[in-house]
C-alpha positions as MATLAB code, in Angstrom:
seq = 'MDRFTYRDGVLYVEDVAVEDIAARFGTPVYVYSHGTLVTHLRQVADAFADLAPLICFSVKALSNIHLLRGLAAAGAGVDVVSGGELYRALLAGVPAQRIVFAGVGKSDEELRYAVRSGIRCVNVESEGEMRALARAAAECRMPAGAAVRVNPDVAVGSRTPAKTTTGRRGGKFGIDLDRVHEVYRLAVDDEWLRPEGLHFHLGSPVFHPRAYGDAVDKVLTVTEKLTADGAPVPTINIGGGFPADYEGSGVPGWSDFAAVIAPKLRSFVAAGGTVVMEPGRSIAANAGVLLASVRYLKTSGSRNVVITDTGMSHLIRTAFYDTFHFLWPARPRNGLSPVGRTGEHDQPDLARYDVAGPLCESSDYLAKDRLLPSLRPGDVLAIFTAGAYGMTMASHYNSLPRPAEVLVDGGDVRLIRRRETYEDLVSAEVDAEAGPAAAGTTKPA';
ca = [
      -0.004    0.051   -0.043;
       2.791    2.506   -1.159;
       0.702    5.863   -0.576;
      -1.446    4.446    2.653;
       0.354    5.193    5.810;
      -0.226    5.930    9.443;
       0.841    9.435   10.425;
       0.806   10.113   14.248;
      -1.721    7.255   14.554;
      -4.064    8.460   11.576;
      -4.359    6.651    8.412;
      -3.689    8.823    5.310;
      -4.027    8.002    1.724;
      -1.452   10.309   -0.014;
      -1.922   13.576    1.683;
      -5.532   13.238    3.003;
      -6.702   11.675    6.270;
      -8.935    8.655    5.418;
     -11.101    9.798    8.103;
     -12.046   13.062    6.428;
     -12.895   11.034    3.428;
     -15.600    9.161    5.508;
     -16.875   12.152    7.203;
     -17.355   13.874    3.815;
     -18.838   11.016    1.949;
     -19.910    8.797    4.469;
     -19.262    4.880    4.719;
     -19.073    2.466    3.158;
     -16.692    4.032    0.514;
     -13.869    2.712   -1.742;
     -10.843    5.162   -1.650;
      -8.206    4.904   -4.525;
      -4.604    6.212   -4.710;
      -3.936    7.620   -8.308;
      -0.216    7.713   -7.582;
      -0.298    4.329   -6.252;
      -1.796    3.093   -9.522;
       0.468    4.816  -11.530;
       3.451    3.678   -9.778;
       2.510   -0.028   -9.797;
       2.012    0.416  -13.777;
       5.373    2.074  -13.991;
       6.878   -0.979  -12.101;
       5.906   -3.473  -14.454;
       7.079   -1.446  -17.420;
      10.213   -1.224  -15.732;
      10.902   -4.778  -14.674;
      10.035   -5.850  -18.360;
      11.711   -2.874  -20.114;
      13.658   -4.910  -22.453;
      10.444   -6.526  -23.842;
       8.769   -3.011  -24.324;
       5.602   -4.657  -23.570;
       1.993   -3.477  -24.278;
       0.612   -3.564  -20.795;
      -3.085   -3.947  -21.148;
      -4.819   -3.454  -17.467;
      -7.375   -6.000  -16.823;
     -10.767   -4.029  -16.539;
     -12.531   -6.632  -14.533;
     -10.258   -5.851  -11.573;
     -11.389   -2.418  -11.478;
     -13.476   -0.696  -14.208;
     -14.332    2.807  -12.863;
     -13.991    5.067  -15.890;
     -12.384    7.898  -14.114;
      -9.319    5.397  -12.874;
      -9.340    3.816  -16.679;
      -8.494    7.243  -17.820;
      -5.875    7.663  -15.553;
      -3.859    4.571  -16.450;
      -4.595    5.216  -19.962;
      -2.884    8.683  -19.750;
       0.127    6.982  -18.100;
       0.475    4.732  -21.095;
      -1.691    1.476  -20.592;
      -3.950   -0.196  -22.514;
      -6.727   -2.444  -21.276;
      -8.136   -5.978  -21.516;
     -11.688   -6.376  -21.492;
     -14.211   -9.501  -21.258;
     -17.478   -7.989  -22.153;
     -19.183   -5.475  -24.390;
     -19.942   -3.374  -21.436;
     -16.334   -3.284  -20.504;
     -15.062   -2.434  -23.903;
     -17.919    0.375  -23.759;
     -16.240    1.645  -20.438;
     -12.872    1.465  -21.813;
     -13.869    3.760  -24.920;
     -15.573    5.987  -22.931;
     -12.767    6.538  -20.642;
     -10.557    7.387  -23.930;
      -8.517    4.374  -24.286;
      -7.481    4.105  -27.775;
      -8.809    1.146  -29.599;
      -5.547    0.091  -30.684;
      -4.437   -0.686  -27.051;
      -7.718   -2.599  -26.373;
      -7.641   -6.718  -26.415;
     -11.005   -8.401  -25.991;
     -10.908  -11.951  -23.903;
     -13.906  -13.724  -22.594;
     -15.401  -17.207  -23.412;
     -18.573  -16.320  -24.189;
     -18.517  -13.278  -26.703;
     -22.247  -12.794  -28.440;
     -22.376  -11.874  -32.010;
     -23.340   -8.298  -30.900;
     -20.399   -8.016  -28.770;
     -18.081   -9.026  -31.691;
     -19.435   -6.570  -34.165;
     -18.932   -3.827  -31.435;
     -15.250   -5.061  -31.132;
     -14.893   -4.942  -34.787;
     -16.297   -1.660  -35.455;
     -14.438   -0.129  -32.576;
     -11.159   -1.073  -34.371;
      -9.653   -2.630  -31.146;
      -6.193   -4.366  -31.474;
      -7.696   -7.926  -31.444;
     -10.220  -10.455  -30.079;
      -8.478  -13.337  -27.983;
     -10.737  -16.316  -29.500;
     -11.708  -19.180  -27.245;
     -13.173  -21.909  -29.499;
     -13.506  -22.602  -33.058;
     -16.879  -21.544  -33.459;
     -16.029  -18.128  -31.956;
     -13.300  -17.745  -34.694;
     -16.020  -18.503  -37.224;
     -18.365  -15.799  -35.339;
     -15.597  -13.188  -35.587;
     -14.919  -13.829  -39.073;
     -18.843  -13.432  -39.780;
     -18.755   -9.942  -37.843;
     -15.799   -8.865  -39.806;
     -17.516   -9.567  -43.082;
     -20.576   -8.158  -41.938;
     -18.909   -4.923  -40.909;
     -16.718   -5.172  -43.870;
     -13.916   -4.429  -41.855;
     -10.575   -6.307  -40.773;
     -10.514   -7.688  -37.307;
      -7.320   -8.981  -35.314;
      -7.847  -12.489  -33.968;
      -5.596  -14.347  -31.602;
      -5.805  -17.533  -30.053;
      -6.039  -18.143  -26.223;
      -4.006  -21.427  -25.846;
      -4.520  -23.462  -22.576;
      -0.871  -24.304  -21.655;
      -2.016  -26.692  -19.087;
       0.771  -25.982  -16.551;
       0.737  -26.436  -12.881;
       0.099  -23.038  -11.005;
       0.404  -24.224   -7.443;
      -1.641  -24.807   -4.576;
      -1.777  -20.993   -3.523;
      -3.966  -20.273   -6.597;
      -7.898  -20.904   -5.720;
      -9.531  -23.673   -7.957;
     -12.193  -21.124   -8.636;
      -9.811  -18.914  -10.296;
      -7.480  -21.293  -12.043;
      -8.216  -20.834  -15.825;
      -5.492  -22.443  -18.089;
      -5.887  -26.151  -17.421;
      -7.028  -28.718  -19.996;
     -10.612  -29.526  -19.451;
     -11.703  -26.315  -18.439;
     -13.993  -23.616  -20.298;
     -11.445  -21.581  -21.169;
      -9.264  -21.112  -24.083;
      -8.287  -24.031  -26.782;
      -6.060  -27.212  -25.936;
      -2.570  -27.122  -27.489;
      -3.487  -29.816  -29.893;
      -6.193  -27.911  -31.535;
      -4.320  -24.339  -31.809;
      -2.833  -24.944  -34.989;
      -6.265  -25.646  -36.893;
      -8.141  -22.919  -35.137;
      -5.386  -20.218  -35.660;
      -5.396  -21.290  -39.526;
      -9.074  -20.166  -39.901;
      -7.629  -16.506  -38.992;
      -5.031  -16.955  -41.707;
      -6.969  -18.080  -44.306;
      -9.812  -15.637  -44.034;
     -10.030  -12.715  -45.861;
     -11.479  -10.608  -43.004;
      -9.397  -11.623  -40.470;
      -5.759  -10.518  -39.315;
      -3.808  -13.312  -37.633;
      -2.694  -11.361  -34.393;
      -0.920  -14.105  -32.286;
      -1.358  -16.337  -29.418;
      -2.632  -15.338  -26.023;
      -2.852  -17.424  -22.498;
      -3.999  -16.839  -18.929;
      -2.925  -19.165  -16.132;
      -5.578  -18.120  -13.433;
      -5.434  -15.454  -10.524;
      -3.323  -14.900   -8.341;
      -0.549  -17.162   -9.539;
       2.773  -16.897   -7.228;
       5.054  -19.042   -9.088;
       6.908  -17.349  -11.853;
       7.936  -20.804  -12.993;
       4.542  -21.514  -14.324;
       4.510  -18.641  -16.700;
       8.041  -19.780  -17.874;
       6.561  -23.356  -18.410;
       3.461  -21.986  -20.184;
       5.897  -19.619  -22.533;
       7.996  -22.659  -23.600;
       4.750  -24.205  -24.574;
       3.484  -21.094  -26.646;
       6.920  -20.809  -28.095;
       6.812  -24.249  -29.622;
       3.606  -23.600  -31.285;
       4.732  -20.445  -32.385;
       7.578  -22.034  -33.959;
       5.288  -24.558  -35.717;
       2.952  -22.022  -36.823;
       5.537  -19.964  -38.522;
       7.099  -22.765  -40.448;
       3.552  -23.494  -41.890;
       3.279  -20.199  -42.952;
       1.239  -18.485  -40.290;
       2.628  -15.302  -38.923;
       2.524  -15.067  -34.949;
       3.205  -11.184  -34.303;
       2.185  -11.208  -30.944;
       2.256  -13.231  -27.539;
       0.314  -12.174  -24.662;
       0.941  -13.653  -21.448;
      -2.183  -12.614  -19.826;
      -2.507  -11.647  -16.033;
      -2.998  -13.407  -12.802;
       0.256  -11.575  -11.202;
      -0.187  -11.837   -7.413;
      -0.696   -8.903   -4.974;
       0.569   -8.665   -1.336;
      -2.462   -9.250    0.896;
      -0.546  -10.473    3.900;
       2.736   -9.025    3.909;
       5.108  -11.649    3.090;
       5.469  -14.636    0.524;
       4.717  -12.670   -2.689;
       7.301  -12.585   -5.639;
       8.050   -9.448   -7.140;
       8.052   -8.016  -10.696;
      11.854   -8.525  -10.613;
      11.280  -12.389  -10.079;
       8.537  -12.643  -12.702;
      10.971  -10.811  -15.149;
      13.890  -12.883  -14.611;
      11.897  -15.992  -15.899;
       9.896  -14.575  -18.453;
      11.931  -11.876  -20.365;
      14.906  -14.394  -21.248;
      12.596  -16.638  -23.000;
      10.736  -13.819  -25.195;
      13.925  -11.454  -25.863;
      14.425  -13.608  -29.435;
      11.016  -13.072  -30.132;
      10.803   -9.447  -29.598;
      14.141   -9.115  -31.498;
      12.592  -10.500  -34.278;
       9.784   -8.136  -34.564;
       7.301   -9.452  -32.157;
       5.277   -7.991  -29.486;
       4.483   -9.022  -25.974;
       1.136   -8.080  -24.274;
       0.801   -8.210  -20.501;
      -2.572   -8.192  -18.732;
      -1.834   -7.359  -15.098;
      -4.877   -6.345  -12.809;
      -4.845   -6.876   -9.060;
      -1.083   -6.568   -8.918;
      -1.779   -2.894  -10.136;
      -4.786   -2.105   -8.303;
      -5.199   -4.146   -5.272;
      -2.906   -2.367   -2.964;
      -4.094    1.040   -4.727;
      -7.513    0.911   -2.700;
      -9.037    0.469    0.626;
     -12.784    0.011    1.527;
     -13.950    2.192    4.596;
     -16.600    0.900    6.774;
     -18.082    2.191    9.963;
     -18.689    0.089   13.249;
     -22.409   -0.055   13.655;
     -22.818   -2.628   16.635;
     -20.687   -4.791   19.166;
     -21.996   -7.995   20.490;
     -20.745  -11.021   22.375;
     -21.818  -14.214   20.927;
     -20.544  -17.016   23.135;
     -17.076  -16.348   23.805;
     -16.570  -14.341   20.802;
     -16.629  -10.597   20.335;
     -18.456   -9.669   17.001;
     -18.179   -6.548   15.539;
     -21.078   -5.449   12.963;
     -20.302   -3.030   10.209;
     -22.148   -1.217    7.213;
     -20.372   -3.310    4.616;
     -19.895   -6.870    3.994;
     -20.255   -9.277    1.268;
     -22.367   -7.373   -1.184;
     -19.704   -4.567   -1.274;
     -16.524   -7.049   -0.995;
     -17.425  -10.409   -1.648;
     -13.744  -11.965   -1.719;
     -13.682  -13.165    1.684;
     -16.901  -14.977    1.690;
     -16.581  -16.309   -1.945;
     -12.858  -17.256   -1.871;
     -12.352  -17.257    1.975;
      -9.486  -14.919    1.361;
      -7.534  -12.720    3.729;
      -7.909   -8.857    3.920;
      -5.886   -6.907    6.371;
      -8.279   -4.153    8.314;
      -7.536   -1.678   11.013;
      -9.094    1.146   12.242;
      -8.558    4.591   10.672;
      -7.488    6.147   13.973;
      -7.007    3.295   16.440;
      -7.125    3.932   20.218;
      -4.033    4.779   22.092;
      -2.198    5.074   18.657;
      -1.860    1.478   17.989;
      -0.303    1.222   14.550;
      -0.467   -1.928   12.616;
       2.579   -3.951   12.760;
       2.888   -6.177    9.233;
      -0.412   -7.304    7.742;
      -1.599  -10.320    9.913;
      -2.506   -8.319   13.344;
      -0.810  -11.426   15.076;
       1.822   -9.420   17.216;
       2.252   -8.524   20.630;
       1.001   -4.932   21.103;
      -1.014   -4.241   24.346;
      -4.621   -3.327   24.277;
      -5.598   -5.501   21.499;
      -8.349   -7.688   21.598;
      -9.872  -10.657   19.169;
     -13.112   -9.775   17.206;
     -14.888  -11.411   14.356;
     -15.681   -8.442   11.986;
     -19.084   -9.203   10.243;
     -21.402   -7.585    7.970;
     -25.002   -6.584    7.902;
     -26.255   -9.198    5.156;
     -28.453  -11.939    5.908;
     -25.942  -14.440    5.168;
     -23.772  -16.573    7.617;
     -20.555  -16.120    5.377;
     -20.940  -12.366    5.603;
     -17.698  -11.686    7.322;
     -14.615   -9.568    6.877;
     -12.550  -11.353    9.189;
     -12.687  -13.935   12.002;
     -10.360  -13.879   15.382;
      -8.497  -10.872   14.206;
      -6.502   -8.966   16.708;
      -7.453   -5.272   16.615;
      -7.372   -2.262   19.403;
     -10.699   -1.759   21.191;
     -13.556   -0.785   18.819;
     -16.548    1.327   19.485;
     -19.734    2.185   17.440;
     -18.865    4.988   14.937;
     -15.185    3.984   14.610;
     -14.069    3.825   10.983;
     -12.300    0.699    9.549;
      -9.861    0.324    7.009;
     -10.111   -2.719    4.739;
      -7.093   -3.020    2.841;
      -5.983   -4.443   -0.602;
      -9.561   -3.855   -1.792;
      -8.577   -2.004   -4.915;
      -9.136   -5.236   -6.917;
     -12.291   -7.239   -7.466;
     -13.862   -5.207   -4.822;
     -16.164   -2.603   -6.533;
     -16.300   -4.482   -9.597;
     -17.881   -7.684   -7.885;
     -20.229   -5.663   -5.886;
     -23.940   -6.324   -6.026;
     -27.305   -5.279   -4.880;
     -28.109   -8.291   -2.615;
     -30.214   -7.586    0.360;
     -31.207   -4.675   -1.819;
     -28.552   -2.736   -0.582;
     -27.126    0.116   -2.461;
     -23.611   -0.044   -3.752;
     -20.863    2.160   -1.964;
     -19.312    5.544   -3.415;
     -16.101    5.715   -4.983;
     -13.456    8.314   -4.231;
     -10.032    9.125   -6.027;
      -7.277   10.878   -4.343;
      -4.281   12.412   -5.942;
      -1.896   14.027   -3.499;
      -4.011   16.550   -1.672;
      -6.995   16.363   -4.391;
     -10.178   14.587   -3.193;
     -12.609   13.809   -5.994;
     -15.788   11.774   -6.007;
     -15.677    9.298   -9.107;
     -19.035    7.514   -8.445;
     -21.709    8.522   -6.243;
     -23.108    6.645   -3.427;
     -26.261    4.752   -4.961;
     -29.876    5.504   -3.656;
     -32.916    3.346   -2.929;
     -34.230    4.751   -6.201;
     -31.202    3.693   -8.029;
     -32.300    0.166   -6.921;
     -35.516   -0.098   -8.858;
     -34.843    2.551  -11.267;
     -34.895   -0.239  -14.152;
     -37.815   -1.942  -12.688;
     -39.637    1.306  -12.739;
     -38.730    2.085  -16.278;
     -39.971   -1.181  -17.330;
     -43.385   -0.382  -16.071;
     -43.430    2.662  -18.351;
     -43.107    0.543  -21.370;
     -40.409   -0.393  -24.023;
     -39.904    3.179  -25.257;
     -38.749    3.997  -21.656;
     -36.255    0.944  -21.382;
     -32.901    1.438  -22.155;
     -30.753   -1.153  -24.487;
     -27.598   -3.027  -23.726;
     -26.846   -2.684  -27.626;
     -23.524   -0.568  -28.088;
     -23.638    2.492  -30.217;
];
C-alpha cells in the first residue's frame, strides 16, 4: 500500500486523512490512490523494459472510467471481457489499438462492436468463436485482429484458488494445445481476419514465476510450428494473474517474474514480435481501501463480534474465496499502529474480534478471530488491498445500494462514483413499467 500510511496514529491516503473522506462522503466508501496505481503500472514496465510490452490493464479488476482514464494517460492499454467493459474503456478514452478483448462467451453483437471499434484484437476461445468473428468482420466489412487463447495446461500451485484457475486442459477457457494450429489457420485463411498471435491466462493469483516460464515455453513451441507453416505470429500475450501482497509476505516481485519470463521472449521481440501483458490485481489491489463504520458490538458465546455497515455485497472475496484482507481502524485508540498485515503481534490493548457485515448470510464476514485495538460504534475501519475485485464484484444483494468511490491524487479528493440510492435500486424496474420506449438498451452504439 505505497501511499496508504499511518501518521501520528491516523491513516492517510497520499496527503489526505481517510477519516476526513469518511466524514465527507460517508461509509462504506471505496478510496483509491492515483499515485499508487500509476507507480504500480510503471513498476511492471520497468521490470520488463527490455521486452517493451504493451501493458493492458485488466478492466474486470477495477472498472471505474475515471481510473481507467488515469491509467491510459500513463500509457496503459486495457484487457476487456465483455461489451460493457469495452464500452467503459472507449468512454474512458483508451485508444482502440490498445484494447484486447478476451472472454469465453462473446456474443455476435459484442464481436460486431469490437470490430466496428477497431480494437487491437479479439482473443478467440473456440473454433465457433473464430467463425463468428469472421462473420462479424465480413458483415462490418472491416478487418479484425484475431488471437487464439491457448490452454498451456501447466501447474500453477496450490495457492491459486481452484475457482480462479483458468489455463488447465478440460476447463471452459481457451483452446487445447493440440487444436491451436487448426483454429489459428482459420484466421490466416480468412479474408477479413488478421492473425494477431497467441494468448494465455493461467489463473489468478499465480505465485510461481516458473508457471509462466513453462507456459511461455509451450506457446513458443506452437509459435515455431505456426511460423514454419506460413502462419505469422506477431504477438504473444502472456495474460495476467500476477499476485498482489495481501498478507505482507511470501509474494514474488516483478523482478522475480521478469527474471523467468523475459529471457525466453527476448529473441521473439528481437525478431519483431510484440509482447502483451494483462495485469489487474497486481496494479490495483493495493491502490484501494474500503472504509466501513462500526455499527454494533456484541458478545456471541465467547466471541466478540463487530457488525459493520459493509459486507459481502460490497466485498465478496472473503465470503466467496475465503481470502484474507488486513483491516485496522482509521484512528486506532492509543495510537496503535499495525505491525505487518496479519495483526498477529504482541502489542498491548488488543482484543480478538470477528468482523461481520450486515447481510442475512452466515458467510458475511470480513475477518474472524482478528487482533484489533478496542472498537466502539462509529469507529471507521479501513479494509486494505480492496482495489481489485472489490467494487467490480459488488452487488445489490439484500437490496443494499453500492458504495461511493473516491479518488485521491496528492491532496486532491474527487468523487468518481456517487453513492447509490434506493431509487437507483429499482430504476430499471420502474422504467420497465413505463413500457418499451422507456427502457434502455444493452446494444452498444
